[in-house]
MMTF fields as JSON, N, C-alpha, C and O atoms, coordinates in Angstrom:
{
  "mmtfVersion": "1.0.0",
  "mmtfProducer": "UNKNOWN",
  "numBonds": 419,
  "numAtoms": 420,
  "numGroups": 105,
  "numChains": 1,
  "numModels": 1,
  "chainsPerModel": [1],
  "groupsPerChain": [105],
  "chainIdList": ["A"],
  "bondAtomList": [4, 2, 8, 6, 12, 10, 16, 14, 20, 18, 24, 22, 28, 26, 32, 30, 36, 34, 40, 38, 44, 42, 48, 46, 52, 50, 56, 54, 60, 58, 64, 62, 68, 66, 72, 70, 76, 74, 80, 78, 84, 82, 88, 86, 92, 90, 96, 94, 100, 98, 104, 102, 108, 106, 112, 110, 116, 114, 120, 118, 124, 122, 128, 126, 132, 130, 136, 134, 140, 138, 144, 142, 148, 146, 152, 150, 156, 154, 160, 158, 164, 162, 168, 166, 172, 170, 176, 174, 180, 178, 184, 182, 188, 186, 192, 190, 196, 194, 200, 198, 204, 202, 208, 206, 212, 210, 216, 214, 220, 218, 224, 222, 228, 226, 232, 230, 236, 234, 240, 238, 244, 242, 248, 246, 252, 250, 256, 254, 260, 258, 264, 262, 268, 266, 272, 270, 276, 274, 280, 278, 284, 282, 288, 286, 292, 290, 296, 294, 300, 298, 304, 302, 308, 306, 312, 310, 316, 314, 320, 318, 324, 322, 328, 326, 332, 330, 336, 334, 340, 338, 344, 342, 348, 346, 352, 350, 356, 354, 360, 358, 364, 362, 368, 366, 372, 370, 376, 374, 380, 378, 384, 382, 388, 386, 392, 390, 396, 394, 400, 398, 404, 402, 408, 406, 412, 410, 416, 414],
  "bondOrderList": [1, 1, 1, 1, 1, 1, 1, 1, 1, 1, 1, 1, 1, 1, 1, 1, 1, 1, 1, 1, 1, 1, 1, 1, 1, 1, 1, 1, 1, 1, 1, 1, 1, 1, 1, 1, 1, 1, 1, 1, 1, 1, 1, 1, 1, 1, 1, 1, 1, 1, 1, 1, 1, 1, 1, 1, 1, 1, 1, 1, 1, 1, 1, 1, 1, 1, 1, 1, 1, 1, 1, 1, 1, 1, 1, 1, 1, 1, 1, 1, 1, 1, 1, 1, 1, 1, 1, 1, 1, 1, 1, 1, 1, 1, 1, 1, 1, 1, 1, 1, 1, 1, 1, 1],
  "groupList": [{"groupName": "MET", "atomNameList": ["N", "CA", "C", "O"], "elementList": ["N", "C", "C", "O"], "formalChargeList": [0, 0, 0, 0], "bondAtomList": [1, 0, 2, 1, 3, 2], "bondOrderList": [1, 1, 2], "singleLetterCode": "M", "chemCompType": "L-PEPTIDE LINKING"}, {"groupName": "LEU", "atomNameList": ["N", "CA", "C", "O"], "elementList": ["N", "C", "C", "O"], "formalChargeList": [0, 0, 0, 0], "bondAtomList": [1, 0, 2, 1, 3, 2], "bondOrderList": [1, 1, 2], "singleLetterCode": "L", "chemCompType": "L-PEPTIDE LINKING"}, {"groupName": "ASP", "atomNameList": ["N", "CA", "C", "O"], "elementList": ["N", "C", "C", "O"], "formalChargeList": [0, 0, 0, 0], "bondAtomList": [1, 0, 2, 1, 3, 2], "bondOrderList": [1, 1, 2], "singleLetterCode": "D", "chemCompType": "L-PEPTIDE LINKING"}, {"groupName": "GLU", "atomNameList": ["N", "CA", "C", "O"], "elementList": ["N", "C", "C", "O"], "formalChargeList": [0, 0, 0, 0], "bondAtomList": [1, 0, 2, 1, 3, 2], "bondOrderList": [1, 1, 2], "singleLetterCode": "E", "chemCompType": "L-PEPTIDE LINKING"}, {"groupName": "HIS", "atomNameList": ["N", "CA", "C", "O"], "elementList": ["N", "C", "C", "O"], "formalChargeList": [0, 0, 0, 0], "bondAtomList": [1, 0, 2, 1, 3, 2], "bondOrderList": [1, 1, 2], "singleLetterCode": "H", "chemCompType": "L-PEPTIDE LINKING"}, {"groupName": "PHE", "atomNameList": ["N", "CA", "C", "O"], "elementList": ["N", "C", "C", "O"], "formalChargeList": [0, 0, 0, 0], "bondAtomList": [1, 0, 2, 1, 3, 2], "bondOrderList": [1, 1, 2], "singleLetterCode": "F", "chemCompType": "L-PEPTIDE LINKING"}, {"groupName": "ARG", "atomNameList": ["N", "CA", "C", "O"], "elementList": ["N", "C", "C", "O"], "formalChargeList": [0, 0, 0, 0], "bondAtomList": [1, 0, 2, 1, 3, 2], "bondOrderList": [1, 1, 2], "singleLetterCode": "R", "chemCompType": "L-PEPTIDE LINKING"}, {"groupName": "CYS", "atomNameList": ["N", "CA", "C", "O"], "elementList": ["N", "C", "C", "O"], "formalChargeList": [0, 0, 0, 0], "bondAtomList": [1, 0, 2, 1, 3, 2], "bondOrderList": [1, 1, 2], "singleLetterCode": "C", "chemCompType": "L-PEPTIDE LINKING"}, {"groupName": "THR", "atomNameList": ["N", "CA", "C", "O"], "elementList": ["N", "C", "C", "O"], "formalChargeList": [0, 0, 0, 0], "bondAtomList": [1, 0, 2, 1, 3, 2], "bondOrderList": [1, 1, 2], "singleLetterCode": "T", "chemCompType": "L-PEPTIDE LINKING"}, {"groupName": "GLY", "atomNameList": ["N", "CA", "C", "O"], "elementList": ["N", "C", "C", "O"], "formalChargeList": [0, 0, 0, 0], "bondAtomList": [1, 0, 2, 1, 3, 2], "bondOrderList": [1, 1, 2], "singleLetterCode": "G", "chemCompType": "PEPTIDE LINKING"}, {"groupName": "SER", "atomNameList": ["N", "CA", "C", "O"], "elementList": ["N", "C", "C", "O"], "formalChargeList": [0, 0, 0, 0], "bondAtomList": [1, 0, 2, 1, 3, 2], "bondOrderList": [1, 1, 2], "singleLetterCode": "S", "chemCompType": "L-PEPTIDE LINKING"}, {"groupName": "VAL", "atomNameList": ["N", "CA", "C", "O"], "elementList": ["N", "C", "C", "O"], "formalChargeList": [0, 0, 0, 0], "bondAtomList": [1, 0, 2, 1, 3, 2], "bondOrderList": [1, 1, 2], "singleLetterCode": "V", "chemCompType": "L-PEPTIDE LINKING"}, {"groupName": "ALA", "atomNameList": ["N", "CA", "C", "O"], "elementList": ["N", "C", "C", "O"], "formalChargeList": [0, 0, 0, 0], "bondAtomList": [1, 0, 2, 1, 3, 2], "bondOrderList": [1, 1, 2], "singleLetterCode": "A", "chemCompType": "L-PEPTIDE LINKING"}, {"groupName": "TRP", "atomNameList": ["N", "CA", "C", "O"], "elementList": ["N", "C", "C", "O"], "formalChargeList": [0, 0, 0, 0], "bondAtomList": [1, 0, 2, 1, 3, 2], "bondOrderList": [1, 1, 2], "singleLetterCode": "W", "chemCompType": "L-PEPTIDE LINKING"}, {"groupName": "LYS", "atomNameList": ["N", "CA", "C", "O"], "elementList": ["N", "C", "C", "O"], "formalChargeList": [0, 0, 0, 0], "bondAtomList": [1, 0, 2, 1, 3, 2], "bondOrderList": [1, 1, 2], "singleLetterCode": "K", "chemCompType": "L-PEPTIDE LINKING"}, {"groupName": "ASN", "atomNameList": ["N", "CA", "C", "O"], "elementList": ["N", "C", "C", "O"], "formalChargeList": [0, 0, 0, 0], "bondAtomList": [1, 0, 2, 1, 3, 2], "bondOrderList": [1, 1, 2], "singleLetterCode": "N", "chemCompType": "L-PEPTIDE LINKING"}, {"groupName": "ILE", "atomNameList": ["N", "CA", "C", "O"], "elementList": ["N", "C", "C", "O"], "formalChargeList": [0, 0, 0, 0], "bondAtomList": [1, 0, 2, 1, 3, 2], "bondOrderList": [1, 1, 2], "singleLetterCode": "I", "chemCompType": "L-PEPTIDE LINKING"}, {"groupName": "PRO", "atomNameList": ["N", "CA", "C", "O"], "elementList": ["N", "C", "C", "O"], "formalChargeList": [0, 0, 0, 0], "bondAtomList": [1, 0, 2, 1, 3, 2], "bondOrderList": [1, 1, 2], "singleLetterCode": "P", "chemCompType": "L-PEPTIDE LINKING"}, {"groupName": "TYR", "atomNameList": ["N", "CA", "C", "O"], "elementList": ["N", "C", "C", "O"], "formalChargeList": [0, 0, 0, 0], "bondAtomList": [1, 0, 2, 1, 3, 2], "bondOrderList": [1, 1, 2], "singleLetterCode": "Y", "chemCompType": "L-PEPTIDE LINKING"}, {"groupName": "GLN", "atomNameList": ["N", "CA", "C", "O"], "elementList": ["N", "C", "C", "O"], "formalChargeList": [0, 0, 0, 0], "bondAtomList": [1, 0, 2, 1, 3, 2], "bondOrderList": [1, 1, 2], "singleLetterCode": "Q", "chemCompType": "L-PEPTIDE LINKING"}],
  "groupTypeList": [0, 1, 2, 0, 3, 2, 4, 1, 5, 4, 6, 4, 7, 5, 8, 9, 10, 11, 10, 3, 12, 2, 3, 13, 0, 14, 15, 1, 1, 16, 11, 11, 5, 13, 16, 10, 17, 14, 16, 18, 8, 2, 6, 10, 11, 19, 15, 12, 12, 6, 5, 16, 10, 1, 3, 6, 0, 16, 1, 3, 8, 2, 10, 17, 18, 1, 12, 12, 10, 17, 12, 3, 8, 11, 2, 11, 12, 6, 14, 11, 12, 14, 1, 14, 12, 1, 17, 16, 3, 2, 11, 1, 0, 10, 8, 10, 16, 15, 12, 8, 6, 1, 18, 3, 4],
  "groupIdList": [1, 2, 3, 4, 5, 6, 7, 8, 9, 10, 11, 12, 13, 14, 15, 16, 17, 18, 19, 20, 21, 22, 23, 24, 25, 26, 27, 28, 29, 30, 31, 32, 33, 34, 35, 36, 37, 38, 39, 40, 41, 42, 43, 44, 45, 46, 47, 48, 49, 50, 51, 52, 53, 54, 55, 56, 57, 58, 59, 60, 61, 62, 63, 64, 65, 66, 67, 68, 69, 70, 71, 72, 73, 74, 75, 76, 77, 78, 79, 80, 81, 82, 83, 84, 85, 86, 87, 88, 89, 90, 91, 92, 93, 94, 95, 96, 97, 98, 99, 100, 101, 102, 103, 104, 105],
  "secStructList": [7, 7, 7, 7, 6, 6, 7, 7, 3, 3, 3, 6, 6, 7, 7, 7, 7, 2, 2, 2, 2, 2, 2, 2, 2, 2, 2, 7, 1, 1, 3, 3, 3, 3, 3, 7, 4, 4, 4, 4, 6, 7, 2, 2, 2, 2, 2, 2, 2, 2, 2, 1, 7, 4, 4, 4, 3, 3, 3, 7, 7, 1, 6, 6, 1, 7, 7, 1, 1, 2, 2, 2, 2, 2, 2, 2, 2, 2, 2, 2, 2, 2, 2, 2, 6, 7, 7, 2, 2, 2, 2, 2, 2, 2, 2, 2, 2, 2, 2, 2, 2, 2, 2, 2, 7],
  "xCoordList": [-7.308, -6.398, -7.019, -7.526, -6.982, -7.507, -6.518, -5.306, -7.037, -6.211, -6.083, -7.041, -4.914, -4.715, -4.334, -4.315, -4.037, -3.531, -4.503, -4.073, -5.789, -6.764, -7.369, -8.251, -6.907, -7.479, -6.592, -5.37, -7.219, -6.516, -6.744, -7.883, -5.673, -5.747, -5.283, -4.416, -5.875, -5.372, -5.176, -5.97, -4.092, -3.785, -4.23, -3.487, -5.462, -6.099, -5.319, -4.968, -5.047, -4.356, -3.066, -2.854, -2.219, -0.994, -0.096, 0.282, 0.237, 1.141, 2.264, 2.883, 2.525, 3.524, 4.934, 5.199, 5.805, 7.226, 7.566, 6.727, 8.804, 9.306, 9.214, 8.791, 9.601, 9.56, 8.137, 7.905, 7.184, 5.785, 5.292, 4.625, 5.611, 5.223, 5.854, 5.199, 7.116, 7.815, 7.158, 7.006, 6.776, 6.109, 4.787, 4.485, 4.002, 2.739, 3.001, 2.302, 4.011, 4.284, 4.808, 4.54, 5.544, 6.054, 4.931, 4.983, 3.925, 2.875, 1.625, 0.82, 1.458, 0.288, 0.76, 1.483, 0.361, 0.816, 0.303, 1.011, -0.924, -1.519, -1.966, -3.019, -1.153, -1.493, -1.104, -0.037, -1.987, -1.701, -1.792, -2.537, -1.028, -0.932, -1.471, -1.08, -2.359, -2.94, -2.05, -1.843, -1.53, -0.637, -1.429, -2.082, -1.359, -2.193, -1.355, -0.132, -2.02, -1.29, -0.351, 0.448, -0.419, 0.546, 1.968, 2.933, 2.1, 3.415, 4.172, 5.399, 3.456, 4.114, 4.933, 5.99, 4.447, 5.035, 5.597, 6.339, 5.268, 5.658, 6.817, 6.644, 7.991, 9.182, 9.027, 9.541, 8.333, 8.101, 7.31, 7.632, 6.275, 5.471, 6.319, 6.201, 7.155, 8.042, 8.988, 9.161, 9.595, 10.496, 9.75, 10.252, 8.558, 7.752, 7.374, 7.387, 7.04, 6.684, 7.862, 7.672, 9.065, 10.255, 10.392, 10.779, 10.075, 10.26, 9.189, 9.503, 7.941, 6.813, 6.833, 6.946, 6.723, 6.714, 5.418, 4.389, 5.483, 4.284, 3.155, 1.982, 3.494, 2.473, 1.665, 0.641, 2.117, 1.431, 0.938, 0.732, 0.752, 0.429, -0.821, -1.035, -1.637, -2.816, -2.774, -2.286, -3.274, -3.325, -4.603, -5.698, -4.469, -5.595, -6.522, -6.076, -7.797, -8.798, -9.95, -11.008, -9.758, -10.837, -10.376, -9.184, -11.3, -11.02, -10.145, -10.147, -9.412, -9.374, -8.365, -8.294, -7.607, -6.616, -7.03, -6.237, -8.261, -8.853, -8.102, -7.789, -7.821, -7.281, -8.352, -9.529, -7.953, -8.913, -9.572, -10.681, -8.886, -9.428, -8.751, -7.716, -9.32, -8.648, -7.235, -6.348, -7.024, -5.686, -4.686, -3.519, -5.133, -4.22, -3.806, -2.682, -4.681, -4.317, -3.177, -2.261, -3.233, -2.15, -0.881, 0.219, -1.019, 0.155, 0.798, 2.024, -0.013, 0.519, 1.281, 2.369, 0.717, 1.407, 2.724, 3.732, 2.716, 3.941, 5.008, 6.187, 4.591, 5.54, 6.086, 7.283, 5.218, 5.668, 6.67, 7.712, 6.358, 7.245, 8.615, 9.648, 8.617, 9.884, 10.677, 11.884, 10.009, 10.695, 11.274, 12.33, 10.573, 11.009, 11.842, 12.323, 12.009, 12.741, 12.142, 12.844, 10.824, 10.08, 9.233, 8.94, 8.841, 7.892, 6.534, 6.1, 5.876, 4.56, 3.576, 2.687, 3.725, 2.822, 2.882, 1.864, 4.072, 4.212, 3.45, 2.79, 3.544, 2.845, 1.336, 0.612, 0.864, -0.575, -1.121, -2.192, -0.398, -0.857, -0.887, -1.886, 0.182, 0.265, -0.774, -1.441, -0.911, -1.87, -3.314, -4.181, -3.57, -4.913, -5.208, -6.302, -4.24, -4.398, -4.618, -5.466, -3.869, -4.002, -5.38, -5.972, -5.883, -7.221, -8.277, -9.191, -8.165, -9.105, -9.054, -10.089, -7.84, -7.651, -8.273, -8.897, -8.107, -8.658, -10.185, -10.767, -10.825, -12.28, -12.889, -14.074, -12.109, -12.617, -12.42, -13.06, -11.551, -11.177, -12.319, -12.17],
  "yCoordList": [-22.98, -22.172, -21.918, -22.844, -20.702, -20.364, -20.755, -20.634, -21.219, -21.47, -20.139, -19.676, -19.53, -18.189, -18.189, -17.126, -19.329, -19.367, -18.809, -18.189, -19.012, -18.582, -17.216, -16.766, -16.564, -15.276, -14.135, -14.178, -13.126, -11.921, -10.871, -10.51, -10.39, -9.383, -8.046, -7.99, -6.976, -5.658, -4.813, -4.852, -4.048, -3.117, -1.742, -0.999, -1.423, -0.154, 0.981, 0.892, 2.039, 3.225, 2.868, 3.294, 2.1, 1.642, 2.818, 3.607, 2.927, 3.971, 3.366, 4.052, 2.092, 1.39, 1.516, 2.234, 0.795, 0.807, -0.335, -1.181, -0.336, -1.432, -2.744, -3.76, -2.732, -3.974, -4.481, -5.69, -3.571, -3.99, -4.584, -5.62, -3.942, -4.485, -5.85, -6.771, -5.978, -7.257, -8.352, -9.483, -8.018, -8.991, -9.459, -10.652, -8.524, -8.888, -9.819, -10.817, -9.488, -10.297, -11.681, -12.645, -11.791, -13.098, -13.991, -15.213, -13.383, -14.157, -14.375, -15.258, -13.591, -13.731, -13.846, -12.98, -14.895, -15.119, -14.07, -13.677, -13.618, -12.644, -11.431, -11.452, -10.384, -9.148, -7.974, -7.969, -6.985, -5.759, -4.579, -4.608, -3.557, -2.369, -1.167, -0.916, -0.434, 0.765, 1.947, 2.228, 2.632, 3.765, 5.064, 5.26, 5.934, 7.14, 8.409, 8.339, 9.568, 10.836, 11.052, 11.988, 10.23, 10.3, 10.12, 10.476, 9.568, 9.339, 10.648, 10.64, 11.772, 13.067, 13.493, 14.105, 13.17, 13.744, 12.724, 13.096, 11.475, 10.458, 9.621, 8.824, 9.814, 9.099, 7.585, 6.84, 7.127, 5.696, 5.123, 4.049, 5.849, 5.419, 5.463, 4.582, 6.463, 6.546, 5.345, 4.743, 5.001, 3.851, 2.55, 1.677, 2.432, 1.226, 1.126, 0.037, 2.252, 2.244, 1.797, 1.123, 2.164, 1.682, 0.162, -0.532, -0.333, -1.746, -2.657, -3.735, -2.236, -3.062, -3.141, -2.122, -4.342, -4.489, -3.932, -3.895, -3.502, -2.981, -4.004, -3.632, -5.275, -6.332, -6.406, -7.087, -5.708, -5.718, -4.325, -4.052, -3.458, -2.07, -1.61, -1.956, -0.82, -0.168, 1.29, 1.591, 2.182, 3.596, 3.869, 3.545, 4.456, 4.72, 5.794, 6.862, 5.494, 6.467, 6.571, 7.101, 6.074, 5.993, 6.557, 6.794, 6.767, 7.323, 6.382, 5.18, 6.865, 8.235, 9.132, 10.327, 8.595, 9.407, 9.56, 9.336, 9.938, 10.072, 11.087, 12.186, 10.709, 11.676, 12.738, 12.412, 13.978, 15.078, 15.06, 15.566, 14.474, 14.414, 13.272, 12.773, 12.855, 11.821, 12.241, 11.395, 13.507, 13.987, 13.719, 13.436, 13.805, 13.537, 12.07, 11.755, 11.186, 9.772, 9.599, 8.808, 10.325, 10.284, 10.875, 10.404, 11.89, 12.46, 11.446, 11.384, 10.658, 9.598, 8.595, 8.157, 8.235, 7.323, 7.926, 7.227, 9.216, 9.904, 9.832, 9.626, 10.004, 9.929, 8.511, 8.327, 7.509, 6.11, 5.851, 5.236, 6.317, 6.118, 6.751, 6.153, 7.941, 8.616, 7.836, 7.646, 7.386, 6.63, 5.316, 4.873, 4.701, 3.409, 3.551, 2.557, 4.777, 5.056, 4.262, 3.586, 4.373, 3.696, 4.713, 5.792, 4.367, 5.239, 5.225, 4.188, 6.371, 6.455, 5.492, 4.966, 5.258, 4.34, 2.933, 2.245, 2.512, 1.191, 1.137, 0.144, 2.207, 2.267, 2.263, 1.52, 3.093, 3.165, 1.837, 1.4, 1.199, -0.082, -1.163, -1.867, -1.289, -2.338, -2.145, -3.1, -0.923, -0.697, -0.863, -1.267, -0.557, -0.792, -2.284, -2.731, -3.041, -4.501, -5.068, -5.94, -4.585, -5.079, -4.767, -5.602, -3.576, -3.215, -4.104, -4.554, -4.366, -5.252, -6.645, -7.268, -7.13, -8.46, -8.515, -9.513, -7.467, -7.427, -7.536, -8.311, -6.779, -6.756, -7.929, -8.215, -8.612, -9.814, -11.057, -12.082, -10.971, -12.13, -12.599, -13.562],
  "zCoordList": [15.179, 14.383, 13.014, 12.381, 12.566, 11.248, 10.159, 10.339, 9.038, 7.866, 7.132, 6.513, 7.198, 6.651, 5.172, 4.552, 4.603, 3.234, 2.207, 1.235, 2.395, 1.402, 1.681, 0.951, 2.717, 3.093, 2.619, 2.761, 2.059, 1.649, 2.722, 3.019, 3.292, 4.343, 3.778, 2.906, 4.29, 3.913, 5.157, 6.098, 5.131, 6.207, 5.76, 5.119, 6.115, 5.772, 6.422, 7.599, 5.679, 6.192, 6.926, 8.062, 6.286, 6.942, 7.3, 6.435, 8.564, 9.045, 9.87, 10.683, 9.662, 10.45, 9.894, 8.93, 10.537, 10.199, 9.243, 8.933, 8.79, 7.959, 8.734, 8.181, 9.996, 10.78, 10.964, 10.965, 11.118, 11.231, 9.914, 9.915, 8.798, 7.486, 7.264, 6.775, 7.62, 7.464, 8.293, 7.831, 9.502, 10.377, 9.775, 9.785, 9.255, 8.603, 7.418, 7.241, 6.606, 5.414, 5.772, 5.055, 6.86, 7.29, 7.819, 7.673, 8.429, 9.074, 8.227, 8.527, 7.189, 6.322, 4.88, 4.387, 4.219, 2.852, 1.88, 0.952, 2.09, 1.178, 1.999, 2.637, 1.973, 2.674, 1.778, 1.166, 1.715, 0.969, 1.932, 2.911, 1.633, 2.474, 1.716, 0.576, 2.345, 1.746, 2.117, 3.297, 1.112, 1.327, 1.133, 0.108, 2.127, 2.163, 1.982, 1.862, 1.962, 1.918, 3.108, 3.081, 4.136, 5.241, 4.713, 5.39, 3.51, 2.924, 2.7, 2.6, 2.619, 2.409, 3.618, 3.47, 4.821, 6.037, 7.017, 7.926, 6.858, 7.845, 7.304, 6.382, 7.887, 7.417, 7.547, 6.713, 8.569, 8.743, 7.565, 7.055, 7.139, 5.991, 4.718, 3.866, 4.586, 3.424, 3.362, 2.303, 4.492, 4.531, 4.249, 3.541, 4.805, 4.559, 3.081, 2.508, 2.47, 1.04, 0.182, -0.83, 0.576, -0.139, 0.012, -0.927, 1.188, 1.528, 0.931, 0.425, 0.988, 0.534, -0.992, -1.673, -1.512, -2.969, -3.549, -2.876, -4.805, -5.463, -5.493, -5.472, -5.54, -5.585, -4.3, -4.25, -3.257, -1.961, -1.567, -0.384, -2.536, -2.233, -2.985, -4.147, -2.284, -2.865, -2.417, -1.327, -3.24, -2.88, -2.097, -2.558, -0.93, -0.03, -0.598, -1.018, -0.601, -1.047, -0.058, -0.397, 1.155, 2.127, 3.468, 3.667, 4.372, 5.689, 6.506, 6.239, 7.471, 7.973, 7.244, 7.531, 6.336, 5.619, 4.164, 3.25, 3.968, 2.65, 1.806, 2.263, 0.579, -0.367, -0.612, -0.768, -0.645, -0.803, -2.173, -2.342, -3.153, -4.506, -5.252, -4.81, -6.371, -7.169, -7.574, -7.681, -7.795, -8.156, -7.041, -7.311, -5.783, -4.675, -4.65, -4.26, -5.053, -5.145, -6.148, -5.921, -7.238, -8.224, -7.616, -7.906, -6.783, -6.112, -5.165, -5.068, -4.471, -3.616, -4.478, -4.107, -5.617, -6.545, -7.0, -7.102, -7.272, -7.698, -6.604, -6.895, -5.339, -4.216, -4.072, -3.849, -4.199, -4.137, -5.257, -5.031, -6.458, -7.602, -7.339, -7.64, -6.789, -6.481, -5.437, -5.589, -4.385, -3.327, -3.839, -3.388, -4.783, -5.318, -6.595, -7.137, -7.069, -8.312, -9.477, -10.23, -9.589, -10.653, -11.411, -10.896, -12.633, -13.344, -12.637, -12.135, -12.602, -11.966, -12.621, -11.951, -13.916, -14.617, -14.007, -13.928, -13.579, -12.939, -11.625, -11.32, -10.852, -9.565, -9.779, -9.117, -10.705, -10.962, -11.478, -11.056, -12.379, -12.933, -11.852, -11.7, -11.121, -10.108, -9.0, -8.603, -8.505, -7.42, -7.899, -7.124, -9.156, -9.712, -9.807, -9.462, -10.269, -10.34, -8.942, -8.753, -7.972, -6.597, -6.014, -5.33, -6.284, -5.792, -6.41, -5.719, -7.715, -8.396, -7.795, -7.558, -7.551, -6.961, -5.561, -5.199, -4.791, -3.438, -3.474, -2.714, -4.336, -4.365, -5.105, -4.933, -5.922, -6.577, -5.716, -5.95, -4.737, -3.912, -3.049, -2.297]
}
């Protein structure tokens, strides 16, 4: 059995449901979810983005759901902020901190 406590997991290009995100969070102490431009059109991703705390979220900038430009990444942050009824600055700050934490881990 692997000791999962010290491992940081990320769900690249997360397109799952709230129940799937919840299952990951219950089973892994440290997991972050990458939110992509799929958030514009996929209701499941929108609901999951509402459910997942900012401390567990990163904005997707890689394939297969690559943002077309850095500006689109900000648009994804804007959509997350709207869904969570938060200022976009909070989303950008938190997801930047999470990305730094992921790559320093």
